[in-house]
C-alpha positions in Angstrom: 0.0 0.1 -0.1 1.4 3.5 -0.9 0.4 6.4 1.7 1.2 9.9 -0.2 2.9 12.4 1.3 1.0 15.6 2.1 1.8 18.4 -0.4 4.1 20.9 1.0 4.5 24.5 0.2 7.8 26.1 -0.7 8.1 28.2 2.5 7.3 25.1 5.0 10.2 23.2 6.5 10.6 19.6 4.8 10.6 17.3 7.6 11.1 13.4 6.8 9.3 11.5 9.7 9.7 7.9 9.6 6.8 7.1 11.9 3.1 6.7 10.8 0.3 9.0 12.2 -2.4 7.0 13.9 -4.5 7.7 10.9 -1.8 6.1 8.2 -1.7 3.1 10.5 -5.4 2.5 10.7 -5.7 3.0 6.9 -2.8 0.2 6.7 -4.9 -2.0 8.8 -8.3 -1.6 6.8 -6.2 -2.6 3.6 -4.4 -5.6 4.9 -6.1 -8.8 4.6 -7.7 -10.2 7.7 -5.3 -13.1 8.3 -2.4 -10.8 8.3 -4.3 -8.0 10.7 -3.2 -9.6 14.1 0.4 -9.6 12.7 0.0 -5.8 11.7 -1.5 -4.9 15.2 1.4 -6.7 16.7 4.2 -4.8 14.7 2.3 -1.6 15.4 2.4 -2.1 19.2 6.0 -3.3 19.2 7.9 -1.5 16.3 9.5 -4.8 15.3 10.7 -5.2 11.8 8.5 -7.9 10.0 11.2 -10.0 9.5 12.2 -9.9 13.6 8.2 -10.6 14.3 8.2 -13.9 12.1 11.4 -15.0 13.6 9.5 -15.1 16.9 8.7 -17.9 19.0 6.1 -18.4 21.8 9.2 -18.5 24.4 10.3 -15.2 23.4 7.1 -13.6 24.6 7.0 -12.7 28.2 3.6 -11.1 29.2 4.0 -11.1 32.6 6.8 -8.7 32.4 5.7 -6.7 29.6 8.6 -7.8 27.4 9.3 -9.2 23.8 12.8 -10.9 23.4 14.0 -10.1 20.0 16.9 -13.0 19.3 16.6 -13.7 15.7 14.9 -12.9 12.2 13.6 -14.3 9.5 14.6 -13.3 6.0 14.1 -14.7 2.5 13.4 -18.2 4.1 16.6 -18.1 6.3 16.6 -17.7 10.3 19.9 -15.8 11.2 20.9 -13.4 13.9 19.2 -9.7 14.0 20.0 -7.4 11.4 22.5 -5.3 13.6 24.5 -5.7 16.4 21.5 -3.6 18.5 19.1 -5.9 17.0 19.3 -8.7 20.0 17.2 -6.8 22.7 14.2 -6.9 25.0 11.3 -4.6 23.7 8.9 -3.2 26.1 5.9 -2.5 23.9 2.9 0.2 24.6 0.2 -1.5 26.8 -2.1 -3.9 24.7 0.7 -5.6 22.8 -0.4 -8.9 23.6 -4.1 -8.8 23.2 -4.2 -9.4 19.6 -2.3 -12.4 20.0 -4.8 -13.9 22.6 -2.3 -13.7 25.2 -3.2 -11.9 28.9 -0.7 -9.0 30.2 0.4 -8.7 33.4 -1.0 -12.3 34.6 1.8 -14.6 34.8 4.1 -16.1 31.9 2.8 -16.9 28.6 1.9 -20.7 28.4 4.4 -22.1 26.3 2.5 -25.1 25.2 5.0 -25.7 21.9 7.3 -23.1 23.0 9.8 -23.2 19.9 7.0 -22.9 17.7 6.5 -19.8 16.1 3.2 -17.3 16.8 3.7 -16.2 13.0 4.6 -19.3 11.0 6.4 -18.3 8.1 7.8 -20.4 5.1 10.3 -18.6 2.6 9.5 -15.3 4.4 5.8 -15.4 3.7 3.4 -15.1 6.7 0.8 -17.6 7.4 -2.3 -16.6 9.9 -1.3 -16.2 13.5 -1.9 -19.2 15.9 -3.4 -18.2 19.6 -1.4 -18.8 22.6 -3.3 -20.6 25.4 -3.5 -18.9 29.0 -4.5 -19.7 32.3 -7.8 -17.8 32.8 -8.1 -16.0 35.9 -11.1 -17.6 37.6 -11.2 -15.0 40.5 -12.6 -12.7 38.0 -15.9 -14.6 37.5 -18.8 -12.3 38.3 -21.4 -14.1 36.5 -25.1 -12.7 35.5 -28.2 -13.9 36.8 -30.3 -16.0 34.2 -32.8 -12.7 33.8 -29.7 -10.9 32.4 -29.2 -13.7 29.7 -32.9 -14.1 28.8 -32.8 -10.3 28.2 -29.9 -10.4 26.1 -31.2 -13.5 24.1 -34.6 -12.3 23.5 -35.6 -12.5 20.4 -33.1 -14.9 19.2 -34.5 -17.4 16.7 -32.5 -20.5 18.1 -32.9 -22.7 21.3 -31.0 -22.0 24.4 -31.3 -23.0 27.9 -30.0 -22.4 31.2 -28.0 -25.5 32.1 -26.0 -27.0 35.5 -26.8 -26.0 38.9 -28.9 -22.8 38.0 -31.2 -25.0 36.0 -31.8 -27.1 39.0 -32.5 -24.1 40.9 -34.9 -22.9 38.4 -36.7 -26.1 38.3 -37.3 -26.1 42.3 -38.3 -22.6 42.1 -35.8 -21.7 44.9 -31.9 -20.4 44.7 -30.6 -22.9 47.3 -27.1 -21.8 47.1 -24.7 -19.2 45.6 -23.9 -19.9 41.8 -20.2 -18.6 41.1 -20.9 -19.0 37.3 -23.8 -19.5 34.8 -23.8 -21.8 32.1 -26.0 -21.7 29.2 -26.6 -24.4 26.6 -26.7 -23.6 22.9 -26.9 -25.3 19.3 -23.3 -25.8 18.3 -24.0 -24.9 14.4 -26.0 -22.0 15.4 -23.6 -20.6 17.7 -22.9 -17.4 15.8 -26.0 -16.0 16.6 -25.2 -16.1 20.3 -21.8 -14.6 19.5 -23.7 -11.9 17.7 -25.8 -11.2 20.5 -22.8 -10.7 23.0 -21.0 -8.2 20.3 -18.5 -6.4 22.7 -17.5 -9.4 24.6 -14.3 -11.3 24.4 -15.1 -15.0 23.9 -12.8 -17.6 24.6 -12.8 -21.7 24.2 -12.1 -23.2 27.7 -11.1 -26.4 28.8 -8.1 -28.4 30.8 -7.5 -25.5 32.7 -6.7 -23.3 29.7 -8.3 -20.7 27.5 -7.9 -19.7 23.8 -9.7 -16.8 22.0 -12.8 -18.4 20.0 -11.9 -17.1 16.8 -8.2 -18.2 17.0 -8.7 -21.4 18.6 -8.2 -24.1 16.0 -8.5 -27.4 17.1 -9.4 -26.6 20.9 -12.8 -25.5 19.6 -13.6 -29.2 18.5 -12.1 -30.7 21.6 -14.0 -28.4 24.3 -17.6 -27.5 24.5 -17.2 -24.5 26.7 -16.8 -20.8 25.8 -16.7 -18.3 28.4 -17.6 -14.4 27.6 -15.5 -11.8 29.4 -16.8 -8.3 29.3 -14.3 -6.1 27.9 -14.7 -2.7 30.1 -14.2 -4.8 33.3 -12.2 -7.9 32.4 -14.8 -10.2 34.3 -16.1 -13.3 33.1 -20.2 -13.0 32.8 -21.2 -16.1 30.9 -20.4 -19.7 30.1 -22.0 -20.8 26.9 -22.1 -24.6 26.2 -21.8 -25.5 22.5 -23.9 -28.7 22.2 -24.3 -31.0 19.3 -27.7 -31.0 17.6 -29.6 -32.0 14.7 -32.2 -29.3 13.5 -34.8 -29.5 16.6 -33.2 -32.2 18.2 -30.6 -31.8 20.9 -27.8 -34.4 21.0 -26.3 -35.4 24.3 -22.4 -34.7 24.3 -21.6 -37.7 26.4 -23.4 -40.1 24.4 -25.1 -39.0 20.9 -27.4 -42.3 21.0 -29.1 -40.1 23.5 -31.4 -37.4 21.8 -34.3 -35.5 22.6 -36.2 -33.0 20.9 -35.8 -29.6 22.3 -39.3 -29.0 23.4 -38.5 -32.2 25.5 -35.4 -31.1 26.6 -36.3 -27.3 27.9 -38.9 -26.2 30.3 -39.6 -23.0 31.3 -40.3 -20.8 34.2 -43.2 -18.5 35.2 -41.4 -15.5 33.6 -40.4 -17.0 30.4 -36.3 -18.2 31.5 -35.8 -21.5 29.7 -34.1 -24.2 31.7 -32.8 -28.1 31.0 -34.8 -30.6 32.5 -33.4 -31.9 35.7 -32.9 -35.4 34.7 -30.7 -34.2 31.5 -28.9 -31.9 34.1 -28.3 -34.8 36.3 -27.2 -37.1 33.6 -24.3 -34.3 32.9 -23.8 -33.9 36.4 -23.3 -37.6 37.2 -19.7 -37.7 35.6 -18.2 -36.0 38.3 -21.0 -36.7 41.1 -19.4 -33.9 43.6 -20.8 -33.3 47.1 -23.0 -30.3 45.3 -24.2 -32.7 42.5 -25.3 -35.1 45.2 -27.1 -32.5 46.9 -28.6 -31.6 43.7 -30.0 -35.0 43.1 -31.4 -35.3 46.7 -33.3 -32.1 46.3 -34.6 -33.2 42.7 -36.0 -36.9 43.4 -38.9 -36.3 45.4 -40.0 -33.6 42.8 -39.3 -36.1 39.8 -42.2 -38.1 38.6 -41.5 -41.8 37.6 -41.3 -41.5 34.0 -38.6 -38.8 34.4 -36.9 -40.8 37.1 -36.9 -43.8 34.4 -35.6 -41.7 31.8 -32.3 -40.6 34.0 -31.8 -44.2 35.2 -31.8 -45.5 31.5 -29.2 -42.8 30.4 -26.8 -43.6 33.5 -26.9 -47.1 32.5 -25.7 -46.0 29.1 -23.4 -43.6 29.9 -22.1 -44.7 33.2 -23.0 -48.1 33.9 -23.1 -49.0 37.5 -23.3 -45.5 38.8 -24.0 -45.4 42.5 -26.9 -43.0 41.8 -28.7 -45.9 40.4 -29.2 -47.3 43.5 -30.8 -43.8 44.7 -33.2 -43.9 41.7 -34.4 -47.3 42.4 -35.2 -46.6 45.9 -37.0 -43.6 44.9 -39.1 -45.7 42.3 -40.1 -48.1 45.0 
């Protein structure tokens, strides 16, 4: 892209500035192909040469200290020392340098899974799209919405959704029995974009195995993990956990075992004020994998309110997914 130099009059002093103005940077950003924009943002924040940026490895990034270690460059397909003797250096970029790459600043080290791999893969000097580094999400920053807020934000969406997990149990019982650290909501995986659009202005992260990846650059992690956390940009608070669930049109498919399927109108129940929630026998099936004390308490609270048909549905599903599960005895006792 060519940026023309403004016309100057004869009586103006001619000053050649190497730095772009903010307006010129934005024009370059808009003209760059989307897959290269993260690299462009990184260059703008760090002032590195392109050859130095594509020579970086994840181990060269230290967001905890706010430092990028420049140790090499990649030029014309070859990797060698920086261009000048001063090229090997520590760069302290402006605030915000790590965010375009999906790395949190000031919260410890960058997780170095495959640390010798480049964040900007290159071949013969040509840059391919950026890959995102996983990081450890700060779970102390959870300040979840209540179900009413999610219902307000998702009102009018032409896609099924439902409150899941512990909150769904409390909505079924009609009483909030305990504090909830987070709020989980189930949505169809193949219609997730509609929910992402409804959360415009929030950062979305795929979460699993104690790590988080920016949703748009999560790669294979998006297929391996079903949870997606929504972080409020203005506060850095986690507000919502979206479960991207498999489905087939109007039918929900259990992520534990695809043989278990339900029409959405049999999966979802509603509170008197119109908040959708997953029926408790389905919630308990998904909770059975871990069966923590709070899950045992949920089962004990629900069983007296669960009819024979729904207890039978839960028992059959448990036998299929978790044969011999200890809850089966309690379900049998409740049925007798």
